[in-house]
C-alpha positions in Angstrom: 3.0 -14.8 -70.0 -0.8 -14.1 -68.7 -1.7 -12.3 -65.0 -4.2 -14.8 -64.0 -7.1 -14.1 -61.7 -9.7 -16.5 -61.1 -11.8 -17.6 -58.2 -10.7 -20.2 -56.1 -11.2 -24.4 -56.6 -13.2 -25.0 -53.7 -15.3 -21.5 -54.1 -15.2 -21.2 -57.6 -19.6 -21.2 -57.7 -20.0 -18.7 -54.7 -19.0 -15.2 -53.5 -17.8 -15.7 -50.3 -18.5 -13.4 -47.1 -14.3 -14.1 -45.9 -11.9 -10.7 -44.9 -8.2 -11.2 -43.1 -8.0 -7.7 -41.6 -3.8 -7.0 -41.9 -4.9 -4.3 -39.4 -9.1 -3.0 -38.5 -11.8 -2.6 -40.4 -11.2 0.8 -42.7 -14.7 2.2 -41.3 -15.3 1.0 -37.3 -19.1 0.6 -36.3 -18.7 0.9 -33.0 -16.9 4.5 -31.2 -15.7 4.2 -27.5 -15.7 7.2 -24.5 -12.6 5.5 -23.4 -9.3 7.7 -24.3 -7.5 4.8 -25.7 -9.0 1.4 -26.5 -7.3 -2.1 -28.6 -9.4 -4.8 -29.1 -8.5 -7.9 -31.0 -9.2 -11.6 -31.8 -6.3 -13.3 -30.3 -6.7 -16.6 -32.7 -6.2 -14.3 -35.8 -5.1 -11.4 -34.8 -7.5 -9.5 -36.4 -7.8 -5.8 -34.9 -11.8 -5.2 -34.5 -11.2 -1.3 -33.2 -8.3 0.8 -32.3 -7.9 4.7 -31.0 -5.1 5.9 -30.0 -3.7 2.4 -29.8 -0.7 3.5 -30.5 -0.4 6.8 -27.7 2.0 7.0 -25.2 0.2 6.9 -21.5 0.2 6.2 -18.1 -1.0 2.9 -17.5 -1.3 2.8 -13.7 -1.3 -0.7 -12.7 -2.0 -2.3 -16.0 1.9 -2.6 -16.1 1.9 -4.5 -13.6 1.4 -7.4 -16.4 4.9 -6.7 -16.7 5.9 -7.0 -13.4 4.6 -10.5 -13.5 5.4 -11.8 -16.5 9.1 -11.0 -15.3 7.6 -13.6 -12.4 6.2 -15.5 -14.6 9.4 -16.1 -17.0 11.5 -16.9 -13.5 9.2 -19.5 -12.6 9.1 -21.2 -16.1 13.0 -21.0 -16.2 13.3 -23.1 -13.4 15.6 -20.4 -11.4 12.1 -19.6 -8.7 9.8 -22.2 -7.1 6.2 -21.3 -6.2 6.9 -22.2 -2.4 10.5 -20.1 -2.8 10.1 -16.7 -0.4 11.2 -13.5 -0.8 11.8 -10.4 1.9 9.5 -7.5 2.9 11.7 -4.2 2.7 10.9 -1.1 4.7 10.0 0.3 1.4 7.3 -2.3 0.4 5.9 -2.5 3.8 5.2 1.7 3.6 4.2 1.2 0.2 1.0 3.2 -0.6 -2.0 2.7 -2.9 -3.1 -0.8 -3.5 -2.0 -3.5 -1.0 -1.3 -6.6 0.2 -0.4 -6.1 3.7 2.8 -7.7 3.8 4.4 -7.6 7.3 7.9 -5.9 7.2 10.7 -8.1 7.6 9.3 -11.3 7.2 9.2 -13.5 3.8 6.3 -14.2 1.5 5.6 -17.1 -0.9 5.9 -16.5 -4.4 2.6 -18.3 -4.6 1.1 -15.8 -3.0 3.1 -12.8 -3.6 1.8 -13.6 -7.3 -2.0 -13.4 -5.5 -1.5 -10.5 -4.4 -0.2 -8.8 -7.5 -2.8 -10.1 -10.1 -6.1 -10.4 -7.4 -5.1 -7.3 -4.8 -3.1 -5.5 -6.6 -0.7 -5.0 -4.1 1.9 -2.4 -4.9 4.0 -3.9 -2.2 3.9 -7.4 -3.1 4.9 -5.9 -6.7 8.0 -4.1 -4.8 9.0 -7.5 -2.9 9.1 -9.1 -5.9 11.1 -6.0 -7.8 14.0 -6.0 -4.8 13.8 -10.2 -4.7 14.5 -10.7 -8.5 16.2 -7.3 -9.4 18.2 -6.3 -6.4 16.6 -2.7 -6.5 12.8 -1.6 -7.5 15.5 0.7 -10.1 16.9 -2.4 -11.4 14.1 -4.4 -11.8 12.6 -1.6 -13.9 15.4 -1.4 -16.0 14.8 -5.0 -16.8 11.6 -5.1 -17.1 12.1 -2.4 -20.5 15.1 -4.4 -21.2 13.1 -7.2 -21.5 9.8 -5.5 -23.2 12.1 -4.7 -26.2 13.0 -8.5 -26.5 8.6 -9.4 -26.3 8.3 -6.4 -29.1 7.2 -3.7 -26.6 9.0 -1.0 -28.4 7.6 2.3 -27.0 6.8 0.8 -23.3 9.0 2.1 -20.7 9.4 0.8 -17.2 10.1 3.2 -13.9 8.8 1.3 -11.1 6.7 -2.2 -10.4 3.7 -0.8 -9.4 2.5 1.5 -12.5 2.8 4.5 -10.1 3.0 7.6 -11.6 6.2 8.6 -13.2 5.9 10.9 -16.1 8.4 8.1 -18.2 6.7 5.5 -17.2 4.3 4.6 -20.2 2.8 2.1 -22.5 0.6 2.0 -25.2 -2.8 0.5 -25.6 -1.6 -1.9 -28.4 1.4 -3.1 -26.5 -0.5 -4.2 -23.7 -2.8 -6.2 -25.7 0.7 -7.4 -27.3 1.5 -8.3 -23.9 -2.1 -9.9 -22.7 -1.5 -12.1 -25.3 1.8 -13.2 -24.9 0.9 -14.0 -20.8 -2.3 -16.2 -22.2 -0.6 -18.5 -24.8 3.2 -18.9 -22.9 1.9 -19.3 -19.5 -1.0 -21.3 -19.4 -0.1 -23.0 -16.4 0.1 -20.0 -14.5 -2.4 -17.7 -15.9 -5.9 -19.3 -14.1 -4.8 -17.3 -11.4 -5.9 -14.1 -13.6 -9.9 -15.9 -13.0 -10.3 -15.9 -9.3 -12.3 -13.6 -7.9 -10.5 -13.1 -4.3 -7.7 -13.5 -2.3 -6.7 -13.7 1.1 -3.5 -12.3 3.3 -3.0 -11.7 6.8 -6.4 -12.4 7.4 -7.5 -9.7 4.9 -9.8 -10.8 2.0 -10.0 -8.8 -0.8 -12.3 -8.9 -4.2 -10.6 -9.0 -7.9 -10.9 -5.5 -9.5 -11.5 -7.2 -12.9 -15.6 -6.1 -13.1 -15.7 -7.9 -16.7 -15.0 -11.5 -13.9 -18.9 -11.1 -12.3 -20.4 -10.6 -15.6 -20.5 -14.6 -16.8 -19.2 -14.0 -20.1 -16.5 -16.1 -20.6 -14.1 -13.6 -18.8 -10.4 -14.8 -17.5 -8.0 -11.9 -17.3 -6.6 -9.6 -16.6 -5.9 -6.8 -15.2 -6.9 -2.8 -14.1 -5.7 0.4 -13.7 -6.2 3.5 -11.9 -4.3 6.8 -11.4 -5.8 10.6 -11.5 -3.6 11.0 -14.7 -4.6 7.9 -16.3 -7.9 7.3 -15.8 -9.9 4.3 -15.6 -8.3 1.1 -17.6 -8.7 -2.4 -18.0 -6.9 -5.0 -19.8 -9.4 -7.7 -20.3 -9.7 -11.2 -21.9 -13.1 -13.3 -22.7 -13.0 -17.0 -24.5 -16.0 -17.9 -25.8 -16.5 -21.5 -27.9 -12.8 -21.4 -28.7 -12.8 -17.9 -30.0 -10.7 -15.7 -27.5 -10.9 -11.5 -27.5 -8.5 -9.2 -25.9 -9.2 -5.4 -24.9 -7.7 -2.6 -23.6 -9.2 0.5 -22.7 -8.0 3.7 -20.5 -8.7 6.9 -20.1 -12.3 6.3 -18.0 -13.7 8.5 -16.1 -14.7 6.6 -13.5 -14.9 3.0 -12.2 -18.5 2.3 -13.6 -17.8 3.4 -17.2 -14.7 1.2 -17.2 -17.0 -1.3 -16.4 -19.7 -1.0 -18.8 -17.8 -0.2 -21.3 -15.4 -3.2 -21.1 -18.4 -5.3 -21.3 -20.1 -3.4 -24.0 -17.4 -3.4 -26.1 -16.3 -7.3 -25.3 -20.1 -8.1 -26.4 -19.7 -5.8 -29.3 -16.7 -8.1 -30.5 -18.2 -11.4 -30.3 -21.9 -10.3 -31.1 -20.6 -8.5 -34.9 -17.4 -10.8 -35.8 -16.8 -14.1 -35.9 -14.1 -16.5 -37.0 -14.3 -19.0 -40.4 -12.3 -22.0 -41.3 -11.3 -21.2 -45.1 -8.4 -23.6 -45.5 -6.4 -26.0 -44.0 -2.9 -27.0 -45.1 -2.7 -29.3 -47.8 -6.0 -28.4 -49.1 -6.2 -27.9 -52.9 -7.2 -23.8 -53.2 -6.5 -24.4 -57.2 -3.8 -25.8 -59.7 -2.0 -23.7 -61.5 -1.1 -23.7 -64.9 2.0 -25.2 -65.8 5.3 -24.0 -69.0 7.1 -26.6 -70.0 7.0 -29.2 -67.4 6.5 -32.6 -66.7 2.8 -32.2 -65.9 0.3 -29.4 -67.4 -0.9 -28.2 -63.8 0.5 -27.9 -60.2 -1.9 -28.1 -56.6 -1.6 -24.7 -54.7 -2.7 -25.1 -51.2 -1.9 -22.4 -48.1 0.8 -23.4 -45.8 -0.9 -23.5 -42.4 -4.5 -23.6 -41.5 -6.1 -20.4 -42.3 -8.8 -18.8 -40.6 -10.2 -14.9 -40.8 -11.6 -12.9 -39.0 -14.9 -10.8 -40.3 -17.9 -9.0 -39.3 -20.9 -11.4 -39.8 -22.8 -8.3 -41.8 -20.4 -8.0 -44.3 -19.7 -11.9 -45.2 -21.6 -12.2 -48.4 -19.6 -9.3 -50.0 -17.0 -10.6 -49.7 -14.5 -12.2 -52.6 -11.7 -14.9 -52.4 -9.9 -15.1 -55.9 -5.8 -16.4 -57.0 -3.5 -15.0 -58.7 -1.1 -16.0 -60.4 1.4 -15.1 -63.6 0.1 -17.7 -66.3 1.7 -20.1 -67.0 4.2 -21.3 -64.1 7.3 -22.1 -65.7 9.1 -25.6 -64.6 11.1 -26.4 -62.6 8.8 -25.5 -59.1 10.1 -26.9 -56.3 7.1 -28.4 -54.3 6.8 -25.4 -51.3 8.0 -23.0 -52.8 5.6 -19.9 -52.9 4.1 -19.3 -56.6 0.8 -17.7 -56.3 -1.5 -15.9 -53.7 -5.3 -16.1 -52.0 -6.1 -12.2 -52.3 -9.2 -11.8 -50.1 -11.3 -8.4 -50.9 -14.2 -6.7 -50.3 -16.4 -3.1 -49.3 -14.7 -1.8 -46.5 -12.0 -4.4 -45.7 -8.1 -3.9 -46.5 -7.5 -5.8 -49.5 -4.9 -8.7 -48.4 -2.5 -11.5 -50.2 -1.4 -14.9 -48.6 0.8 -16.5 -50.3 0.0 -20.1 -52.2 2.9 -23.1 -52.5 3.0 -25.9 -55.2 2.0 -29.0 -53.6 3.9 -30.8 -55.6 7.6 -31.3 -57.5 7.3 -30.8 -61.0 10.1 -31.4 -63.2 11.5 -30.3 -66.9 10.6 -33.3 -69.5 13.4 -34.1 -72.3 14.3 -31.1 -75.2 11.5 -32.8 -77.9 8.4 -32.6 -75.5 9.8 -28.3 -74.1 9.6 -28.3 -77.7 6.1 -29.7 -78.8 4.7 -28.1 -75.8 5.5 -24.6 -76.6 4.6 -25.0 -80.4 1.2 -25.8 -79.1 1.5 -23.6 -76.3 2.7 -20.7 -78.8 -0.5 -22.3 -82.1 -3.1 -23.2 -79.9 -2.5 -21.3 -76.2 -3.3 -22.6 -73.1 -5.2 -25.7 -73.1 -9.0 -25.4 -71.5 -8.4 -28.4 -68.9 
């Protein structure tokens, strides 16, 4: 049998500019002053930029996204309701830093606490939630770490609910991006809170600290952070024309640099890259030759819709081809992977996608198999 490499059936006449980034582009076209950075297309999972993305770092208030996640999950499972109230302890009331300004020995609704955390970045609100759901902030932090592992955040460790400085309270830029994706995908009923620009509690009106929300660029989340050790950071997300970019930056020098750099990277991601639909599930990508089957060929397709993200400028230099061992021996079961779609090009890591058989191919009777085998050995593969 021969190894068969061919252009795809639908695109045999042209050189395609299509690429799937399993990781990131091998040569990134932009630099950033952020100490850590991670930018990706949420629709395809394509990483557009990463810088120290797997290094443990102090996440500051960006780790409140995990506190909010714990609250969202309780709401979704029905063990908690927005109108439920949680008590304010003296510890919560006294907590410094950014505050919602809750009053000791009162009760605050979950509805207000969510906005106090997301919009006002209230440390006091976080402790109210931690003590209400976990009994103590320490116990809640342990539960946060445990849940993070279940979500695939293998490096993140939480020591409190607020992001207050602690040498063992660490996350990575990549895992913050993963957590943001989880929130956006799994809690669409609550995610719009992140886009609210202000919230008033105790007659004190505070604005959302996320600078992207004021840029009229499709931004709708998520969370800022700042401590002396962490520098200035942001987990941001914007959606335009159905395409969503998630961005994480940290370690910037000041709030102005955070605002400027997050906007610059977001604009770069939308301007330089685009998503392209390559195949839909069921589209016939190619027809592979079959060895000793009741049919001479079997149609091939991707298992699910295939959309790829690529640099607009690099599009014309990409190629797409089908690779398989020719001919494929019968019997072949429909849905079985029998070939690969290969996408490659300059400065792009070669990526392979399985192609599955779209029909069952059975083996004919002994006489037909013998005749076909002789014809193949004498004349080689047919030209059709």
